[in-house]
N, C-alpha and C positions, 0 to 999 in steps of 0.2 A: 493180299490180292495177287492175282496173276497179271503182270503188266502186259500191255498190248504188244510190246516188242518181243516178248517171250513166245508169241504165237505168229505174229505177222509184222510186216513193215512195208510201206508204200514205196518200193524202190523205183518204180517207173515215174511216178509223180515227182518225187524228190530229186531224181536224177535229171529230169527235165529242168526243174527249177535250178538245180546246182549248175547245170551246163550254162544256163543264162547268166548266173552269178559269176561263173568262172571267167567270163569275158571282161567283166568290169568289177572285179572284187573290191577295188579301192573306192568305187562309187556306191556299191550296194551294201558293203560292210566296212565303211571307212574307219570305224573305231579300232579295228585290228590292223590298220595300215598307216599308223603314224610313224612307224619305224620298221626297218627290215627285220624279218625273222624268217627262218627256213621252213619249208614244208607246211605252210599255213593251210589249214583245212577250211572247207566251205561252210559258212555259217548256216545256210539253209539246211544242210544235212545234219549239223549238230543240233539245230533247233528241233528237227524231226526226231532225233535220237532222244533228247531230253523229254520231249512231249510224249513219245511212245513208251518211255521207261517209267513215266510218272502217272500214266492213265491206265485204266482197266482194259482188259482184252476186248471188251465189247464196245469200246468207245469209238466215236466217229472222228478218227484222226484227221482226215482231210477237211472235215468241217471245223474242227477245233484249231487247225493250223492258223486260221485268220481271225480267231476270237480272242478277247482278253482272257488271260489265264492267271491264276494266282496259286502257285504251289508253295506257299509260304511255310508249310509244315514239312517240306522236303529239303534235305541238304545234299548237295552235289559236291563231289571232290574230284579235282583233276590233278594228279601227281606229276604230269608232264605238260604244264600249261602253255609253254611256248609263247605264242602271241596272245593267248587268252581267249580263244574262240569258244571253247566249251564253257568257260566261266561266264563270259559275256552272254551267251545264249541262255544259260541257266538263270541268270539275273533277270533277263528280259521276261522270262516266264514266271517270275516271282519267287524262284527258289532262293534259299540261302546257299551261298557258293564259297568253296575253299579252293584256292589255286596255289600250287607250289611248283617250283622249278629249281634245279640245282644251279642254274646259270644266273648270275646277278643281272646280266643284260636283259634276260627275259623278265625277271621280277620287276626291273625298273620300267620297262616299256608297258607292262600290264598295269602297274600302278599309275603310270602316266595316262594310260588309255581310259581307266575306269574312275579316276578321282573326280571329285566334284569341283567345277569351275564356274566362275561368273564370266560369261562370254564378253561382257563389256570391259572387265578388268584385264582379261587376256589381250583384247584388242588394244587397250591403252598401253599396255606394256610393249606390245609389238611396235606401236607408233613411237614409243620412247626409244626403243632400240634402233629403229629406223632413223630417227632424228640425230642420234649420236654416232651412227656408224655408216650410214648409206653412202654419203659423198666420199668419205675416206676410202671405203672398200671399192666403190665404183671407179675411183681415180686410177686404180691399178689395171683397169680393163678399158683403156681408151686407146685410140689410134688416130693418126692424122692422115687424111687423104691427100692426093696430089694437089688439090685445089686449096689446101691449107685448112679445111674444116676438120673439127674434132668429132669423132663418132664413138659410140660404144662398141666394144668388141664382144661378140657372142661366144666365140670359141677360138682358141689358139690351137694350131695343128703342129705337133712335134713328131720327130723321128729319132729313135736311138741311133747312136753313132759309135763306131769302133775305129781303131787305127790298124791298118793292114800290117800283119806281122812281117810281111815280105818287103813292101815298099814304104811302109809307115805313113802312107797317105790316108786321109779320112774317108771312111765308107759310111754312107747313109743306109741304114737297114730298112729300106722300103720293101715290103712284101710285094707291093704293086705301086706303080706311079699314080694310079688312080686312087685318090684319097677321099673323094666325095661322089656319091651317086644316090639315086632314089632308093628308099627302102624296098619299094616294089618296082623294079626296073621295067616290067612290062607296061606299067602305067606311064612312066616317064623315063626314057632311055638316056637322058642327058647325064653327063658326069664331068668331073674336073680332074685334071692330072697336073703334076708338076714336072717341068722339063728337066731331064737329067743333066743338061749342059748349062743352061742359063738360069734355072730355077723359076722361070716364068709360070704363071698359072694359065692353063689352056682349057678350053671346052672340048669335049669329045662325047662319045657314047659309051655306055658302060661295058659293052662287049667288043670294042674296037681293038684290033691288033696292029693297026698302023695309023699313025697320026703325025702331023707336022706342026712343030712349035710355031706359033704366030709371031714370036719375038726373034728367034735365031734361025728359023727354017730347018731345024734338025728333025729328020724323020725318025720315028721311034715307036716301038711297041709299048704302049702304056701299061700293058698287063705285066710286063717284065720288071722285076725288082732286083735287088742285090742279095737276097737271101731266099733260098728254096729248101724247104724241109730241114731247116737247121744248118744248112751249108751256106756260108757267106762267100760270095764271088766278088773279088776286087775289080772295080771298073777301070782301075788305072794300070794294073799289071797282070790282070787275068788270073792271078793265083786264087786258090780257094782254101777254106779251112772251116772246121766245125765250130759253131758258136759256143757249144758247151765246153769245148776245150779252151777256148779263149777266156771264158768266164772263170774257169778254174785258176787261171793265172792272173786274174784281176782282183783287186782288193775291195772294191765297192760296186754299187750298181752302175750300169752304163750311163754315160752322159746323154743329154738330149740336144737336138738342134731344132730351133723354131724355123719353120719354112712357109707357113701360110696362116691366114686368119679369116674368119667370117665376121663381117661388121654389119651393124644395123644402121641404115641410113635414116636421115631425118623424116623421110616419107614412109618409114616402117618397112621398106624393102631391104632384103639382105644381099650382100655382095661379097664375093671372095676376092681376097687381095694377097699378094705375096708379102712376106715379112719385110719390114723396113727398119731403118736405123732408129726411128722413134720407138718402135716396139722393143728393140733390144735395149735401148737406154732406159725405158720404163721398167723393164724386167730387172735390170741391174740396180735400179733405184730400190725396188722391192727387196732385192737380195741384200743390199747394204743395210736397209732398215731392219731386216730380219736378224742380221748379225748382231745388232745391238740388244736383241731380246731373246737370244737363243737359250738363255737360262730358263725361259718359261716352259720349255719342253723337256720333260724327264726322258732319260735314255732307257727305254724299255725294250729289251731284246725279244725278237721273234724266236720262239722255241721250236726245236725240231719236232715234227709230227707228220701224220698222214697228209693233212691238208695244207701244211706250210713248207714242206720240203722243197716244193717247186720254186718258191720265192727265195728261199735260202740259197738255192743253186744259182740264182741270178744276183746273189750278193746283197740282197735286201736283208739286213741284219736287225734293223730297228723299225718300229711302226711308222715313225715320222718320215722315214726315207721314201715312203710311197707318195709323198707330196712334193710339189714344186715349192721353192722359196716363197713365191707369191701366194700360193694357197696357204702355206703355213702362217704367213703374216696375217692374212685375212681371217683365218680361223681364230687366231689369237685375239684379234680385234673384237670379233663377235663373242667369243667365249668370255672375255673380260667383262662385257656388259651383262651377259646372262648370269655370271657369278654374283652380280650385285643385286639380283632380284631377291627380296626378303621373304616372300611367300615360297616355301620349299616346294609345294606341289606344282606351282606355276614354273618355278625354276627348273624342276625336273621335266616339265612339258617342253620348255624351250631347249633344254639340253638334248632331249630326244629329237627335236626338230633339227638342231645343228648336227647331231650325230648322223641323222638320216641324210642330211645334205652331203655329208662327206662320202657317201656311197657313190655320188655322182660327180664329186670334185676331188679327184686324185689322179695320179699319173698311171693308173691301171684302167682308166676309162678309155673307150674308143668311140668313133663316130658311127652311129647307127645308120645315118643317111637322111636325106630330105624326105619330107612327107610323113614324118612321125616324130616322136620325142627323140631329139638328136643324139642324146648321150646314152651309150650302152654302158650301164653301170658295172662296177667291178665284179659283182657277184652274178652276172648273167649266166655263167657256167657253173655256179656253185663251188668254185674253187678260186684260189688266189693266183690269177694268171697274168704275168707281166705282159704289157703291151709294147710291141715294137713301134707302133704308130699311135700314141695316145693323143687325146685332146684335153685341153685345159679350159674348162668352162668358166663363164662369169659367175662367181659364187654368189654375188648379191642378186643378180638377175635383171632381165629386161622383159618387155612385153612379149618377146619371142623366145625366151629362155626355156631350158629344160633342166630340171633337177636343181634349181637354185634355191637360196634361202627364202626369197619372196614367193616363188611359185609353189614350193612345198608348204609354205605357211598357208597359202590359199587352198591348195588341193588336199592337204593332209590335216592340218590342225583345225582350220575353220570348218571344213567339211565334217570332221570327226565330232567337233563340239556341237554342231547342229544336229547330227545324228544321235548323239548321246541324249539330247533333250526330247527327241521323238524318233526312237528306233523303229523304222518302218520295215515292212516285209515286201519282198518281190512277189508279184502275182502274174501268172501267164494268162493272156487273153488271145488265144490263137498264136499268131506269130509276134504279137506285140506284148510288151510288159508294162505293168503299172505298179504303183507303190500303194500299199495298204498301211495307213498311219493310225496312230493312237490306239493301238491294241497291246502294246508292250509296256513293261515297267521301264523307267528311264535308266540310263547308265551313268548317272551322277551319283557315285557311291561314297559312303563313309567307310573307309577301309581300315580294318584292325590289323594288328601285327602279331597277335598271339591267339591261340585257341581259347584261352581263359577269358580274354577280352571279348572274343567273338561270342562265346557262350554267355558271358556275364551281362553284357549291356544290350543284348538283343540285336547286335549288328548283323547285317546280311552278307557281308563280304570279308573274307580273310585271305590275304595274299602274303606268301612267305617265300624266302629263298633258302634252299638247303637240300639235303639228301632226302628224297621222298621215301627211302627205306627206313627213315627215322624221323617221325613227326611227333608233335605234341598233341595230336588229336586223340580224343578219348576213345576207348574201346566201344564198339557197337553204337557209334554215333552218326554214321553216314548211311544214307539211303541208297545212293547210286554213285558209283565211280564211273565217270565218263572221261576218256582220255585218248590220246594219240601218241603212243610211244615211238621213240626213234628206231631207225633201221640199224642193224649191227654193222653193215659194211658200206654205209652211204656217207652223207655229209657229217663230219664231226663238228657239231655246233660250236663247242667252246673254242676250237682252234680258229674258227672264222670270227666268232663273236669277240675275240680279243681285239680285233681291229677297232670295233666300236667302244669296247671297254676302256681302251687307252684314253679316249677323249672324254667319255662320260665320267670316268673316275676323276679326271682333273677338275671337272666342274662340280661334281656332286659328292666327292669323297666317299664313294660306295664302299671301298675296301682298302686295307693296307697292302693287299696282295697286288701283284702286277699282271695277273692272268686269271681268267675264269675257269681254267682247267682244274678238274677235280678227279681224283682217282676213283671216286664213287659214281662218276657220270655213266649213265647207261648208254655206252657207245664203245664199240670194240670191233676190230676186224676179225677177232677170234670168236667164232660162233658160241663156243662153250662159255667163254668169259662173259660175253654179252648176255647169254641166257641166264647165267648166275646172277648178274646185276639186276636184270629185269625181274627175276624171281624174287629178289629181295624186296623190290617195290610192291610186287603183287602179294607177297606175304603180309606186308604192312596194310595193304588194301583189305586183305582178309580180316585182319585184326580190327580195323576201324569200321568195317561194314556191319550193319545190323543183320539179324537173322533174316534170311530171304532177300538180302540186299543183292544188287546186281553189279557186276564188273563188266563194263561195255567199253570196248576200244576198237579203233580202226587200224587196219594193217594191210599191207600187201608186200609181196616180194617176188622177184623173178627166179631166185635160187632156192632149190629144195631145202638146203640147210637153214635158210631163213625161216621156213615154216617149222622145221624140227625144233629150232632153238626157241621160238616163241611158244610152241605147244608145251615143250618141256618146262618153261617158266610158269605157264598157267597151271599145269597139273601138279607140279611140285609145291605150288603155293596153296594147294587145297581147293582148287576150282575145277569145274568141268565146263566144257563148251556145250551150250544148249541150243543156240541158234546162230545162224550166219546169214548175212545179206550183202550181196555186191551192190555198190553204189558209186555214182559218179564222183571222182575225186579231183582231177586236175584239168586245166585247160589243155586241150589236145595239142595245141601248137607251142606249148612251153618248151624252152630250149632243152632241159634235161630229158623230157619225153621224146622229143624229136631225135635226140642223139642216142637213145637207148636201142640196143639190138632187138629187144622184144618190148615194144612200148606197152605200158600199162596205164589205162585211163581210169580204172576203177579202184576203189578201196573196198576192203572187206570189213563189215561191221560184225564183230564177234561178241556175242552175248554169253556171259559166264555167270555161274552161281557157285556158292560154296557146296562142295560135294556132299556135305552132311545135311544140306537144306533141300536136296532134290533126289528123287528116286527115278532114275532113268530106266527106260525100257531096255530090255536085253538087246544087244547089238545084233543086227541082221548078219546072216552068214556071208553074204556077198556085200561087203562094205563099199567096194568100188562101184558096184552097180547102183546101190541106193544113193550114194553121193552123186553119181553122174546124173541120175534121174532128177533129183532135186535141183542140181546146178543147171541142168538143161531147161527146166521150167523157169528158173530165175532169169536165165539168159533170154528166153523167149519173151518174158515180160519187159525186159530192157529194150529188146529189138522192137517190140510192138510200140514202145513209147518213143521210138526214133533215136535211141542211144546206140552208137556204134560200139561193137564189142570185138576186140582183137583176140588173137590166140592167147596173148598174155593175160587178158581180162578173163578169158574162159578158165585159165588155170586158177585165177584168184577165186572165182565162184566155186570151182570144183574143190579146191583145197579147203575152203571154208566149211563146206558140207562134210568133207572127209574128217576134219578135226572134230566136228560134232558127233559123227558116227563112231569115231575112235573112242570118244569119251564114254560111250555106252559099254565098252568092254569091261571097264572097272579094274583093270590090272595095268599099272603104268608101264612096267617093263614090256609087257606084251604089246601095248599100244605104241611105244616108242620103237620097238623092233619092227613092227609092221609099217609105221610111218617112214622109218629110215630106209626100208627096203622096197617100198612100193614103187619107187621110180624105176626100178629094174624090171617091173612087169612089162610084158610086150603085148601090144594090141588089146589090152584089157579095156582101156578107156574107150577105144573106138567101138568095140562090141557092145559096151554098156551104154554109151552115149547115143549111138545110132540104133534106135529100136525100129520096130516095123513102121512102115509108112502109114498103115491103118491106125496105129496107136497115136502117132505124133505128127502125121502129115509131113514127114521129112523124106525127101527124095535123095537117094545116095547110091553110089556104085562102089563096090569093093574091088581092089586089085585082083587080077587073076591068081597071083601068087602073093599072099600077104607077106610084106617085109617085116622082119622082127625089129620093132621100134620100141624105144622106151615110152613110158606113159606120156611124158611131155613132148617128145618128138612126134608122137602120133597126133597130139592136139595141134602142134604147129602145122603139120602136113595137111590136116583136114580142115581145121577151123580157119586157117588163112585163106582157103579156097571157097569159103562160104559166100554165097550170094543170096539175096532176098528176092523172090519172085512171087508176086501176087499173094503176099502175106505168108508165104511158106519159106522155111529155111532150107536151102538146098545145099547138100554137102557133095562136092564133086571130087572124085579121087584124081 
């Protein structure tokens, strides 16, 4: 049959749905959020992909989206399963699903997400862990107020310190003396700062440049710290020096100084306090107790690489150095109890809970601010970034905590288990959303660990860890490959996943290795090497796919070589691109998107078939014109559905259609030559994208003297100036 997705795809409807999901992904798809993984894709989109790939072209996709479906005769394979989104969505639709990833952390969290659990048994085990560890762990997060009462500490505030090379006096590396403010200052201007003279905690406003300490009367600019753009200024002798140079002459990570805390009062109100002797004594007690069990932590070195060089420059040489002694002690207490769980599936679930907690409980975390989840976790920037002003959170948690063992048990584990029993779908009703229940298969799965077992006992799910270019899957046994491969020059998953692997491996004995890094990982800053590795996986996909099977994957990239490398991998694996659809991919306010020079909010869905299974029409003479016309129509659909489209997004739509048109040429060398050189064309895209007003109802003005611009520069110049007026897209020069 010809699948629906080979002809069409409801990009407007699914992008609207995906945009709503993107704001609360952990609520609408909690099963994929029991643990951190990078570049998680939206479940509603992948549900649509699987549905459209498994139904005939004349099907009512929008009607079927909220109906019970049973594709039990169809097998889906995801060779880059990551957090398991494609696998989970296939299972919900009744498919048999195979997921594989080269990273053991990915395999562990997907197995934990999809395994079958008795909710009551999981709850009883949590209560047992609570009974044995709660009071001991919480005892290290206490403080005493001036009236003598003991309270729980929510967060300790620390600052890194150095000794001045000139006068040898201690320097606190405050970027700013304001250490707490509201996450949205326009809603609440209040802020707290620490006095540079007496260390008292004072109230001010977030943008104040002059304030007077209420304790010692020092007038000070609270915005001013002792370090500016990597240069440290000594407040004692006024000398200055570069921090990077100081670190080169240091043997280990910089020390920290405790200066403040946020406590939870008996009436549930929060209160900022300066650090006191009680706090320092309690910290020393934890440090002494840790010294007696240091043998519990293996010394695993952080290896040099693209995403870890920054921490190595700050002299963090071992994974455990990223934690305070108190954090290490409490982690050990919780890990010891989890190790005692006899049921391996549940042990793995709680190991993932603890591992996920560590993302919010280490000395690379910072204070996000009042009015939101207070802890900015260590991977907020997708890199390992040392913090000059870290916070140490209460790892067990309180009623007001963020990222603690108890809060993540409630928000991740309990929520995921409830969803697994009744995987609902999100439905839009105007501006409101609702949940549609009891239409999906449950996600309580009996998971096999080999293809022979998967085939032999009629199981529906097979999860494995290893190189996806080499699998045990039989020839011609897969109906559809649905996946989301990594980007060649972005986050190197294994280099960051090693942070979690260090702890998971101690509890679960996943591997005798001390790293998840693998030479076969499809990740490389070199475009040709990345393309070669990706090609290896796609060749394997070609082998296992049935005749007329589909390879469908999502992708986007801001750099032209990113498109060349992925197209090269597809074509050399014996596939041709037959369809492409731009679709909503990420939450628009996510940190990596906001920091990007050319923000991209859309993914491209690329539909491919074996070149021997399809007879393509001859390529049009003007490939750019054809690609631009189809991309323009897709962009119009998205705009009509209320989806914002940036210049970067327009590139994604255009490049997708270009790859499909290039595949029609039928000569790989000619295709790659054209693709590699097309960025050099000037004003082509503008002349092809902007057709006559009568044809497309687009108003535009051309420059009196057209400037010679590259294809992408042209798109930037004109699409960034797009405004929508009365349903028409206006392009203003």
